[in-house]
MARSEKE-139646 format. One line per 3 residues: number of its first residue (from 1); their letters; for each residue x, y, z of C-alpha. Coordinates in steps of 0.25 Angstrom, whole numbers, plus 2048, in hexadecimal, padded with zeros to 3 digits. Layout:
BEGIN
NUM	A	X,Y,Z  ...
// end
This chain:
BEGIN
1	XXX	E61,3D8,9C0  E56,3E2,9C0  E4B,3DD,9C8
4	XXX	E42,3E9,9C3  E43,3E1,9B6  E41,3D3,9BA
7	XXX	E33,3D7,9BF  E32,3E0,9B0  E34,3D3,9A9
10	XXX	E2D,3CA,9B2  E20,3D4,9B1  E23,3D2,9A2
13	XXX	E25,3C5,9A1  E19,3C3,9AD  E21,3BA,9B3
16	XXX	E21,3B8,9C1  E2B,3B0,9C8  E3A,3AF,9C1
19	XXX	E42,3A4,9C5  E50,3A5,9BE  E59,397,9C4
22	XXX	E68,391,9C4  E75,397,9C5  E79,3A6,9C3
25	XXX	E81,39F,9B4  E73,39F,9B1  E75,3AE,9A9
28	XXX	E66,3B2,9AF  E68,3AE,9BD  E76,3B7,9BE
31	XXX	E6F,3C2,9BA  E63,3C1,9C1  E6B,3C0,9CE
34	XXX	E74,3CB,9C9  E81,3C2,9C7  E83,3B8,9D3
37	XXX	E8A,3AD,9D4  E7F,3A2,9D5  E81,391,9D3
40	XXX	E72,392,9D4  E66,39A,9D7  E57,39D,9D5
43	XXX	E52,3AA,9D1  E43,3AF,9D3  E3D,3BC,9D2
46	XXX	E30,3BE,9D4  E27,3C7,9CC  E29,3D5,9D4
49	XXX	E2E,3CE,9E2  E3F,3CC,9E3  E47,3C1,9DE
52	XXX	E4A,3B4,9E6  E58,3AF,9E6  E5A,3A0,9E9
55	XXX	E68,39D,9EA  E72,393,9ED  E75,396,9FE
58	XXX	E86,395,9FB  E82,3A3,9F2  E7A,3AA,9F8
61	XXX	E86,3B4,9FA  E84,3B5,9E9  E76,3BB,9EA
64	XXX	E7C,3C5,9F7  E7A,3D0,9E9  E69,3CD,9E8
67	XXX	E66,3D6,9F4  E59,3D6,9EA  E57,3C8,9EB
70	XXX	E4F,3BF,9F6  E5B,3B3,9F6  E5A,3A7,9FA
73	XXX	E63,39C,9FE  E60,38E,9F7  E5F,388,A04
76	XXX	E54,390,A08  E4B,389,9FF  E4C,37B,A06
79	XXX	E51,376,9F7  E5D,36C,9FC  E54,360,9FD
82	XXX	E51,360,9EE  E61,35A,9EA  E5A,34F,9F0
85	XXX	E4F,34D,9E7  E57,345,9D8  E4B,34A,9D0
88	XXX	E4C,357,9C9  E3E,359,9C6  E3A,358,9D4
91	XXX	E47,35E,9DA  E43,36A,9CF  E33,36C,9D3
94	XXX	E36,36D,9E4  E41,375,9E0  E3B,380,9DA
97	XXX	E2F,37D,9E2  E36,382,9ED  E37,390,9E7
100	XXX	E29,390,9E0  E24,38E,9EE  E2B,395,9F7
103	XXX	E2D,3A2,9EF  E1F,3A1,9EA  E21,3A0,9DB
106	XXX	E16,3A1,9D0  E10,3A4,9C2  E1A,3A8,9B8
109	XXX	E26,3A1,9BA  E32,3A6,9B0  E40,39C,9B4
112	XXX	E4D,39A,9AE  E56,391,9B2  E66,38D,9AE
115	XXX	E62,381,9AC  E56,37B,9A6  E52,36B,9A4
118	XXX	E48,361,9A3  E47,361,9B1  E43,36F,9B2
121	XXX	E36,36D,9A8  E32,363,9B1  E34,36C,9BE
124	XXX	E2C,378,9B9  E21,36C,9B3  E21,365,9C1
127	XXX	E21,374,9C7  E14,378,9BE  E0D,36C,9C2
130	XXX	E12,372,9D3  E0D,380,9CF  E02,381,9C5
133	XXX	E02,393,9C9  E10,390,9C0  E14,395,9B4
136	XXX	E21,394,9AD  E21,39C,9A3  E29,3A0,995
139	XXX	E2F,3AC,98D  E35,3B1,983  E3F,3B6,98B
142	XXX	E48,3B3,997  E44,3BD,99F  E54,3C0,9A6
145	XXX	E58,3C2,99A  E4F,3CC,997  E51,3D0,9A5
148	XXX	E60,3CF,9A3  E5F,3D9,994  E5F,3E6,99A
151	XXX	E6C,3E8,9A0  E6E,3F3,9AA  E78,3FB,9AA
154	XXX	E81,3F2,9B3  E7F,3E7,9AC  E82,3EE,99E
157	XXX	E8F,3F4,9A4  E95,3E8,9A8  E91,3E3,99B
160	XXX	E9B,3EF,998  EA7,3EA,99E  EA6,3DB,999
163	XXX	EA6,3E4,98B  EB0,3EB,990  EBA,3E1,993
166	XXX	EB7,3D7,988  EBB,3DF,97E  ECA,3E4,986
169	XXX	ECB,3D4,987  EC7,3D1,978  ED3,3DE,975
172	XXX	EDC,3D8,97A  EDB,3CA,973  ED9,3D2,965
175	XXX	EE7,3DA,969  EEE,3CE,96E  EEA,3C6,961
178	XXX	EEE,3D3,95A  EFC,3D2,960  EFE,3C1,958
181	XXX	F05,3BE,94B  EFB,3BB,93F  F03,3AF,937
184	XXX	EFF,3A5,92F  EEF,3AD,931  EF0,3AA,93F
187	XXX	EF3,3B0,94B  F01,3AB,952  F06,3AF,960
190	XXX	F13,3B1,960  F18,3A4,964  F11,3A2,955
193	XXX	F07,399,95A  EF8,39C,954  EF1,3A5,95F
196	XXX	EE4,39D,95F  ED4,3A0,962  ED4,39A,96E
199	XXX	EE0,3A1,973  ED8,3AE,96F  ECC,3A8,977
202	XXX	ED4,3A5,983  EDD,3B3,981  ECF,3BB,982
205	XXX	ECA,3B2,98F  ED6,3B9,996  ED4,3C4,991
208	XXX	EC3,3C4,998  EC6,3BD,9A4  ED1,3C8,9A8
211	XXX	EC7,3D4,9A6  EBD,3C9,9AF  EB5,3C5,9A2
214	XXX	EB0,3B5,9A0  EAF,3AD,990  EA2,3A7,998
217	XXX	E9C,3A4,98B  EA9,3A2,980  EAF,3AC,977
220	XXX	EB0,3A9,969  EBB,3AC,962  EB9,3A8,952
223	XXX	EC2,3A9,946  EBD,3A6,938  EB5,39B,935
226	XXX	EB2,399,944  EAC,3A8,945  EA5,3A5,93B
229	XXX	E9A,39D,944  E94,3A6,94D  E97,39E,95C
232	XXX	EA3,398,957  EAB,39B,962  EB9,399,95C
235	XXX	EC4,38D,95A  ECD,38F,966  EDA,387,960
238	XXX	ED9,38F,952  EE1,39A,950  EDD,3A7,94D
241	XXX	EDC,3AC,941  EE1,3B8,939  ED8,3BF,92F
244	XXX	ECA,3B7,932  EBF,3BE,93B  EC1,3B9,949
247	XXX	EB3,3BB,953  EB6,3C0,960  EA8,3BE,968
250	XXX	EAB,3BF,978  EA2,3C1,981  EA6,3BF,990
253	XXX	E9F,3C2,99C  EA2,3C8,9A8  EAA,3BC,9B1
256	XXX	EA4,3B5,9BC  E94,3B6,9B4  E8F,3C3,9AE
259	XXX	E8F,3CE,9A4  E93,3C8,994  E97,3D1,98A
262	XXX	E98,3CE,97B  EA0,3D1,970  EA6,3CB,963
265	XXX	EB1,3D1,956  EB7,3CD,949  EC3,3D0,948
268	XXX	ECE,3CA,93E  EDD,3C7,93F  EE0,3CD,931
271	XXX	ED6,3D1,926  ECB,3C6,924  EC9,3C9,914
274	XXX	EBD,3D3,90E  EB3,3CA,910  EB6,3C7,920
277	XXX	EB7,3D7,920  EA9,3DA,916  EA1,3D2,920
280	XXX	EA7,3D8,92C  EA4,3E6,92A  E95,3E2,926
283	XXX	E95,3DA,934  E9D,3E8,93C  E91,3F0,933
286	XXX	E86,3E8,937  E89,3E8,943  E8B,3F9,946
289	XXX	E7F,3F9,93F  E77,3EF,94B  E80,3F6,956
292	XXX	E78,405,951  E6B,3FE,951  E6B,3F7,95E
295	XXX	E65,400,966  E59,403,971  E4B,3FF,96B
298	XXX	E51,3F6,960  E4B,3E8,95C  E54,3DF,95D
301	XXX	E53,3D6,951  E51,3E4,94A  E60,3E5,94B
304	XXX	E65,3D7,946  E5B,3D8,93A  E64,3E4,937
307	XXX	E70,3DD,938  E68,3D1,92F  E63,3DA,926
310	XXX	E73,3E1,923  E79,3D3,921  E70,3D0,919
313	XXX	E71,3DB,910  E7F,3D8,911  E7C,3CA,909
316	XXX	E80,3C2,917  E79,3B5,91D  E6F,3B7,928
319	XXX	E66,3AF,931  E5A,3B7,92C  E5F,3B3,920
322	XXX	E5F,3A4,922  E5F,39E,930  E6C,393,92E
325	XXX	E75,39D,92A  E82,398,92F  E88,3A4,929
328	XXX	E85,3B3,928  E7E,3BC,932  E79,3AE,93B
331	XXX	E76,3B4,94B  E70,3C0,950  E74,3CC,953
334	XXX	E77,3CC,961  E73,3CA,970  E71,3D0,97E
337	XXX	E7C,3CF,987  E7E,3CE,995  E80,3C4,9A0
340	XXX	E7F,3BA,994  E86,3BC,989  E79,3BA,981
343	XXX	E6B,3C0,986  E60,3C9,982  E5D,3D1,979
346	XXX	E5F,3CA,96C  E63,3D2,95F  E5E,3C6,957
349	XXX	E53,3C7,94B  E4A,3C0,953  E4C,3C9,95E
352	XXX	E40,3CF,966  E4A,3D7,96E  E4C,3E8,96D
355	XXX	E57,3EE,971  E55,3F5,980  E5C,3FC,98B
358	XXX	E66,3F5,992  E69,3EA,986  E75,3E6,985
361	XXX	E79,3DD,978  E81,3D8,96D  E82,3DC,95E
364	XXX	E8A,3D0,955  E87,3CF,948  E90,3C4,941
367	XXX	E94,3BC,935  E98,3AE,932  E9F,3A9,928
370	XXX	EA2,399,92C  EA5,397,91C  EAE,3A2,91C
373	XXX	EB7,3A0,929  EB0,3AC,92F  EA9,3B2,939
376	XXX	EA6,3BF,93E  E9D,3C7,949  E9D,3D5,950
379	XXX	E98,3D6,95F  E96,3E2,968  E8D,3E1,973
382	XXX	E84,3EE,977  E7B,3F5,982  E70,3FE,982
385	XXX	E6E,406,98C  E64,40E,995  E67,419,989
388	XXX	E62,40E,97F  E71,413,97A  E78,407,975
391	XXX	E87,405,979  E90,3FA,972  E9A,3F3,97D
394	XXX	EA3,3ED,971  EAE,3F6,96C  EB9,3ED,969
397	XXX	EBE,3EE,958  EB3,3EA,94C  EC0,3EA,945
400	XXX	EBF,3DE,93D  ECF,3DC,93A  ED9,3DC,942
403	X	EE7,3E0,93C
// end
């Protein structure tokens, strides 16, 4: 986390105080605390001042690395008596008042929380009455996400390692699947029992774990009709079929929390038919065109417009043509990748993002036809370095048919 960059963002959006509250399972707080493992904490950043982190006493060793922060154990806030207050709004007012008073928090307040409910809305209403100078502001963008968007060399190196390990793991699965017998339209193990989608996922999860990666968000291995619904994760009980498209969408995270990598490949164990092959050739062509267009200074929506134009020129349905479409090209082109699997920038028709140095993002067009019993997607994760050059982290083969 770059404190100078955070101050610049606070300048840009007119923020006097940033408050981020929760556990570090909340990706924004994890990022701001540089990977600390905290069950509960309050991050406070006053404009142009040193960050403050209030943490649980028993987690003091977990914040020792934050030498440029003022770290304060929770016990020093004198708030233990709050446990006796049954009314959550009354308790919340006393809790936040302790922070506003001790740290003289005022002006434009930007707040992020990992949990927000009706009681918090009521608490904020009461705090406005108690502190007339407070202004809880709204912004069009999540400011911590904006901060997270620009990846440092160190962050990109971590994502590169996840990328390499992910592709090693998927390669192990594919090589194993190649050894299986193809019989009666399915893959079979040596004992003649079917090799299922669930077995493929378990195999891949074990390969990821061997490499200290976690299937934290849930992979997709979906075939046939299921592959025709973009976020269908696949039927674990179904035998893996031959001569049909299988979508492998893998997005693991560093074990224990950290950076993600995201990739998708579509393969068929045997010939899926002329129509599928033609669709796939079109998909592969436009994905390559989009990769070539992903350059620093390019408007993200322009790349998506190119993709949509291409598909429509080939006769495919798109969401621009029909917002209710369930078949064709029915999602946006890509998204940023970092400590969340989906973050800035967004590559869609409605994005106002412009590609910048330090961006890490996906290019993932797909075509979906559940009524025809197939779907396909190709996804690469790329980054733009400090020289403005775009690099692809995804090297695994895009050849559709596995003979």
